[in-house]
C-alpha positions in Angstrom: 74.3 -96.8 211.7 74.6 -97.0 207.9 73.1 -95.1 205.1 69.8 -93.3 205.0 67.4 -95.0 202.6 64.6 -93.7 200.4 62.3 -96.4 199.2 59.8 -96.3 196.4 57.4 -99.0 195.2 56.6 -102.4 196.7 57.0 -104.0 200.1 59.8 -106.1 198.8 61.8 -102.9 198.1 61.2 -101.8 201.7 62.6 -105.1 203.0 65.6 -104.9 200.7 66.3 -101.3 201.7 66.8 -102.4 205.3 69.2 -105.2 204.2 71.3 -102.7 202.2 71.5 -100.0 204.8 74.7 -101.3 206.3 76.5 -101.6 203.0 77.1 -97.9 202.5 78.5 -95.4 205.0 76.7 -92.7 207.0 77.7 -90.2 204.2 75.4 -91.9 201.7 71.7 -91.9 200.8 70.4 -95.1 199.0 67.5 -94.5 196.7 65.8 -97.8 196.1 63.8 -97.2 192.9 60.6 -98.5 191.3 59.8 -99.1 187.7 56.3 -100.6 187.8 54.9 -97.5 186.0 56.2 -94.4 184.2 54.9 -92.4 187.2 57.0 -94.5 189.6 60.1 -93.7 187.5 59.2 -90.0 187.6 58.8 -90.1 191.4 62.2 -91.8 191.7 63.9 -89.0 189.8 62.0 -86.5 191.9 63.0 -88.2 195.1 66.7 -88.1 194.0 66.6 -84.4 193.3 64.8 -83.7 196.6 67.3 -85.7 198.6 70.2 -83.9 197.0 68.7 -80.5 197.8 68.1 -81.5 201.4 71.5 -83.2 201.9 73.9 -81.8 199.3 77.0 -83.2 201.1 75.8 -86.8 200.9 76.5 -89.3 198.1 73.3 -90.5 196.4 73.4 -94.2 195.4 70.5 -95.3 193.2 69.5 -99.0 193.0 66.4 -101.0 192.4 64.3 -101.8 189.4 64.4 -98.4 187.6 68.2 -98.4 188.0 68.5 -101.9 186.6 66.4 -101.0 183.5 68.0 -97.6 182.8 71.4 -97.3 184.5 72.7 -94.8 182.0 69.7 -92.5 182.5 70.2 -92.3 186.2 74.0 -92.1 186.0 73.5 -89.0 183.8 71.7 -87.2 186.6 74.2 -84.7 188.2 72.8 -85.5 191.7 73.7 -89.2 191.4 77.1 -90.5 192.7 76.6 -94.2 191.9 74.1 -96.6 190.2 73.9 -100.2 191.4 71.7 -102.8 189.7 69.5 -105.4 191.4 72.0 -108.2 190.9 74.7 -106.3 192.7 72.9 -104.5 195.5 73.7 -107.0 198.2 77.5 -107.0 197.5 79.5 -104.6 199.7 82.1 -104.4 197.0 79.5 -102.8 194.7 79.1 -99.9 197.1 82.8 -99.4 197.8 84.5 -99.8 194.4 85.3 -96.9 192.1 83.0 -97.8 189.3 80.2 -95.3 189.0 77.8 -97.8 187.4 77.7 -101.4 188.7 75.0 -103.3 186.8 75.2 -107.1 186.0 72.9 -109.4 184.2 70.0 -110.0 186.5 68.8 -113.0 184.5 71.8 -115.0 185.7 71.9 -113.7 189.3 71.7 -116.2 192.2 69.0 -115.9 194.8 69.7 -112.9 197.1 70.2 -113.3 200.8 67.1 -112.9 202.9 66.0 -109.3 203.2 64.0 -108.5 206.3 62.9 -105.6 208.4 60.7 -102.5 208.0 61.3 -99.4 210.0 60.0 -99.9 213.5 59.6 -103.7 213.1 56.2 -103.9 214.7 55.2 -105.4 211.3 58.3 -106.8 209.6 58.6 -107.8 206.0 60.6 -110.9 205.1 61.4 -111.5 201.4 61.1 -115.2 200.4 61.7 -114.9 196.7 62.5 -112.5 193.9 62.1 -112.4 190.1 59.2 -113.7 188.0 58.9 -116.4 185.3 55.7 -115.0 183.8 55.6 -112.5 181.0 52.5 -110.3 181.4 52.5 -108.0 178.4 52.3 -104.8 180.5 55.1 -105.6 182.9 58.9 -104.9 182.8 59.7 -106.1 186.3 60.9 -109.5 185.1 63.5 -107.6 183.1 64.6 -105.8 186.2 64.4 -108.7 188.6 65.2 -111.7 186.5 63.9 -115.2 186.8 62.0 -116.4 189.9 64.4 -117.5 192.6 63.3 -118.8 196.0 65.2 -118.5 199.2 65.9 -121.7 201.1 63.4 -122.6 203.8 66.1 -122.5 206.6 67.1 -119.0 205.6 63.5 -117.8 205.6 62.8 -119.4 209.0 65.9 -117.9 210.5 65.0 -114.5 209.2 61.5 -114.7 210.6 62.8 -115.9 214.0 65.3 -113.0 214.0 62.6 -110.5 213.4 60.4 -111.9 216.1 63.3 -111.8 218.5 63.9 -108.2 217.6 60.3 -107.3 218.6 58.2 -107.8 215.5 54.6 -108.6 216.4 53.6 -109.5 212.8 55.5 -111.0 209.9 54.5 -110.3 206.3 56.0 -112.5 203.6 56.9 -110.6 200.5 58.5 -111.0 197.0 57.8 -110.3 193.4 55.7 -113.5 192.9 55.5 -115.3 196.3 52.9 -117.8 195.0 55.7 -119.2 192.9 57.8 -120.0 196.0 59.8 -123.2 195.4 58.0 -125.8 197.5 54.7 -124.0 197.4 53.6 -120.9 199.4 51.1 -122.9 201.4 53.8 -125.5 202.4 56.1 -122.6 203.4 53.5 -121.1 205.6 52.6 -124.4 207.2 56.2 -125.1 208.0 56.8 -121.6 209.5 53.7 -121.8 211.6 54.6 -125.3 212.8 58.3 -124.5 213.6 57.8 -121.1 215.1 55.0 -121.1 217.8 56.0 -117.6 218.7 54.8 -116.5 215.2 51.3 -115.3 216.2 50.5 -113.1 213.2 51.4 -114.0 209.6 50.4 -111.9 206.6 51.1 -112.4 202.9 51.8 -109.7 200.3 50.3 -109.7 196.8 49.2 -113.1 195.5 48.6 -114.5 192.0 45.1 -115.9 192.5 45.6 -118.7 190.0 48.5 -120.1 192.1 46.8 -120.2 195.5 47.4 -123.9 196.4 45.5 -126.4 198.5 48.0 -126.1 201.4 47.4 -122.4 201.6 43.6 -122.9 201.3 43.8 -125.4 204.3 45.5 -122.7 206.3 42.8 -120.1 205.4 40.2 -122.5 206.7 41.9 -123.7 209.9 44.8 -121.5 211.0 43.8 -118.2 212.8 47.5 -117.0 212.9 47.2 -116.6 209.1 45.5 -113.2 209.0 42.3 -112.9 206.9 43.2 -110.3 204.2 44.5 -111.4 200.8 45.6 -108.9 198.2 45.2 -110.4 194.7 46.9 -109.5 191.4 43.7 -109.5 189.3 44.5 -106.6 186.9 41.3 -106.7 184.9 37.8 -108.2 184.9 37.4 -108.8 181.2 38.5 -112.1 179.6 39.7 -110.6 176.3 41.8 -108.0 178.1 43.1 -110.7 180.5 44.2 -112.7 177.5 45.9 -109.7 175.9 47.6 -109.0 179.2 48.8 -112.6 179.1 47.3 -113.3 182.5 46.8 -116.9 183.4 43.4 -116.7 185.0 39.9 -115.9 183.6 37.3 -113.7 185.1 35.3 -116.6 186.3 38.4 -118.2 188.0 39.1 -115.0 189.9 35.5 -114.9 191.1 35.6 -118.6 192.0 38.8 -118.1 194.0 37.4 -115.3 196.1 34.2 -117.4 196.7 36.4 -120.3 198.0 38.4 -118.0 200.2 35.3 -116.5 201.8 33.6 -119.9 202.2 36.7 -121.2 203.9 36.9 -118.1 206.2 33.9 -115.7 206.3 35.9 -112.8 207.7 38.4 -112.9 204.8 38.7 -109.5 203.1 40.0 -109.0 199.5 42.3 -106.3 198.1 43.3 -106.2 194.4 45.4 -104.5 191.8 43.4 -103.4 188.7 44.6 -101.6 185.6 42.3 -99.1 183.8 42.7 -98.3 180.1 44.7 -101.2 178.9 45.3 -101.0 175.1 42.2 -102.0 173.1 40.0 -101.9 176.2 36.4 -101.3 175.1 33.8 -99.6 177.2 32.2 -103.0 177.9 35.5 -104.4 179.0 36.1 -101.4 181.3 32.6 -102.0 182.8 33.5 -105.7 183.4 36.5 -104.5 185.5 34.1 -102.1 187.3 31.7 -105.0 188.0 34.6 -107.1 189.4 34.7 -104.9 192.4 31.3 -106.2 193.4 31.8 -109.7 192.1 35.0 -110.2 194.2 33.9 -108.0 197.1 37.1 -105.9 196.8 37.5 -103.5 199.7 41.1 -102.4 199.1 41.7 -101.7 195.4 44.9 -100.3 194.0 43.9 -98.7 190.7 46.6 -98.0 188.1 45.9 -96.1 184.9 47.7 -98.1 182.1 51.3 -96.9 181.7 53.1 -98.2 178.6 56.5 -99.4 179.8 59.4 -99.5 177.3 60.2 -102.8 175.6 56.9 -104.5 176.6 54.4 -106.0 174.2 51.5 -103.8 175.5 53.5 -100.7 174.6 53.2 -101.8 171.0 49.4 -102.4 171.1 46.9 -99.8 169.9 46.8 -97.3 172.8 43.8 -95.5 174.2 43.7 -91.7 174.5 45.4 -90.7 177.8 42.3 -88.7 178.8 40.1 -91.8 178.4 42.6 -93.9 180.4 42.5 -91.3 183.2 38.7 -91.1 183.1 38.3 -94.8 183.4 40.9 -95.0 186.2 39.0 -92.2 188.0 35.7 -94.0 187.6 37.1 -97.3 188.8 38.8 -95.5 191.8 35.7 -93.7 192.8 33.6 -96.9 192.8 36.4 -98.7 194.8 36.4 -95.9 197.3 32.6 -96.0 197.7 32.8 -99.8 198.3 35.6 -99.3 200.9 33.7 -96.6 202.7 30.6 -98.9 203.0 32.8 -101.7 204.3 34.4 -99.5 207.0 31.0 -98.2 208.0 29.8 -101.8 208.4 32.7 -102.4 210.9 31.5 -99.6 213.2 30.0 -101.2 216.3 32.0 -104.5 215.9 35.0 -105.8 217.9 38.3 -106.2 216.1 41.7 -107.4 217.0 44.1 -104.5 216.4 47.9 -104.2 216.3 49.1 -100.6 216.8 52.1 -99.9 214.4 52.8 -96.2 215.0 51.3 -92.9 216.2 48.2 -94.5 217.7 47.4 -96.1 214.4 47.4 -99.7 213.3 45.3 -102.3 211.5 42.7 -104.9 212.4 43.2 -108.5 211.4 41.3 -107.9 208.2 43.5 -104.9 207.4 41.1 -102.1 208.2 43.1 -99.0 209.4 42.3 -98.2 213.0 43.2 -95.3 215.3 43.1 -95.7 219.1 43.8 -92.7 221.2 46.4 -93.2 223.9 47.7 -96.4 222.4 51.4 -97.0 221.8 53.4 -98.8 219.2 53.2 -102.6 219.6 49.9 -102.6 221.6 47.6 -105.4 220.5 44.2 -106.5 221.7 40.5 -106.5 221.2 39.1 -103.1 220.3 35.5 -101.8 220.1 35.1 -99.8 216.8 33.2 -96.6 217.7 33.3 -94.6 214.5 35.0 -93.7 211.2 37.2 -90.7 210.3 37.6 -90.6 206.5 39.5 -93.8 205.7 40.4 -94.7 209.3 38.2 -96.4 211.9 38.2 -95.1 215.5 38.4 -97.6 218.3 38.9 -98.2 222.0 40.8 -101.1 223.5 38.7 -103.1 225.9 
């Protein structure tokens, strides 16, 4: 059966937790940590304390990005039995040896084995790469994950086939920077879809918009099995802030990319990550990010108030007052929620293909959340959308 897992952060972490489950015994809880923001680190510590209170007899093993960046800090927690870094978390020996802290240099680590699986496996996440070669000034994840390493195509294909055989109805490719996949993300997707006709539904996790290649754009235009929702790592809508973030795209390039995606496939929907209150951000710069919601037709925005991470260039830049950062994040989040509500309302009365993932709830192809009474996990088909309940559409299978 293996260890219980508690996972924070990205979809890659969820996939990796499934891969680690069998490396520790039933007497352990693996906490797979996140370090993308200070809040994520706080939530990791909170999850550790909560797990210890609930299961005081179980060993708590902490791994993941926060553990890699601050192993001593987590080892000092009385609830923690062991800390394992990202470079070691797939080695059974790291879980069984007597060392309380097992953390190696992640910058020299080889590509990990394929990590696949996500809870009930109706939608399964398959990791195709890890690490990142870019150095965005706000980000410490490259320090926690190391250089970009891609998994061999054969290993990815085998993992996808295995998940489909286990009952997955949808595969989502994930990683830290999947658009940097070795041979090109578009080529990877083309090969998977050609080699695995049983792969009927393919999703992609967060994408760097500047790296969307021609092969992927061809699939957007002509391959219905590639589902029409892309989540883009945009981060800001102001050119000066993008430059200070050391992003590799301009505002105009982001808008152009979205226009191309929607021209290639009119039912494409766009999600995006946006940071509010980056150091030196002026009111006009903040409004440029606000306007990006409309200019890129973003219907699924993840809004992050800027969080200065240790040992990053952005942490050394002139900071805004925290109350101003929070206010700008709240304004951006409110505008994003209003746009999302309008989008969901526009879907009422339409017909959408829906995959039910659990508890009568699932998602349409364009990633709108849908609840269908009487449905069961794994059901898939055309549904008539009859209404909206807060952030969830109500539908009926036809």
